[in-house]
N, C-alpha and C positions, 0 to 999 in steps of 0.2 A: 718141494715146497717148504717155505719158511713160515713159521707160526710166530705170532706176537709173543706167545709164552716161551719160545725158544730164545728169544732176544732180551726180554726184560729180565734183569738180574745179572746179565753177563758182565764180566769185567772188560773194560775198554782200555787198550794200550796202543801206543804208537808203534811204528815199525822198529823203532830203536829200544823199545821196551819201557818207556815212561808210561806209568799208569795214569789214566785220565779220570777214571771213576767207574761207576757201575750204571748200566742202563736202567732208568726209572720209568721211562714212558717213551712212546713213539709219537712222531709227527707225521701226518698223512694228509693228503688232499684228494679231492674228487677229480678224476681225469677220465673223460669219455664214458661216464656211467659207472666207472669203477674207482677203486682206491689205488693211490700210488704212494709208497712210503718215501717221505722226504728226508726224515732224519731221525736220530736217536737222541733222546733227552738224557743227559748224564750229569753226574756230580751232585753236590749239596743242593744247588738251587733247583736241579732237576727233581730231586726228592720233594723239596718244598712245593714246587709247581704241581707235582702229581697229587700231593695231599691236599693242596688249597685250591686246585683248578684255576691257576692264575693266568691261563691262556698262553699267549705268545710271548709273554714277558721274558722268559729265560732265553729266548732267541737274542734279545738285546745284550744280555750278559755273556754270550757266546757259548752257551751250554748245549746247544744242538749241534751234533755232529752230522753233517750232510751225508745222505746215503752214498753219494758218489765218492766219499772219502775212505770208504771201507775197502781194505785190500785182502782181508782174509776173515772167514767165519769159522771158528772151531767151537767144539763143545765147551760152553762157559766162557768163551774168549772171543772178543772182536778186535782185530787189528785195524788200525787207521793210518793214513799217511802222517808223517811227522809234520808236514806243512799245514796240516788241518787244525793244529793246536796253537792257539795264541799263547806265547810266552809272556809272562808278566814282565813289565819294563823295570829296568833298575831305577831306584829313586834318583831324581835329579837333585844335584847338590844345590844348597841355598847360596845365593850370591850375597856378598857383604855389602 
């Protein structure tokens, strides 16, 4: 059995070793009278959301890692698929 306390505070990395952040909160939904874990709230905005109770807003900014993206759980470390991280776009050069 996995407890919320086992996940909160864990470092999240991609399979290729890129650090995504730490787990600050969890997102779950009610399914059939029980709870289903939907994702992990990570990064700076995740910490801000936990402290301010900003609801689902961090999902818009891409800071919720879907539970299905997790490939491995280790003590203090969660590995996720490389494809589950949105990489920042390179700036578009200004046209003259």
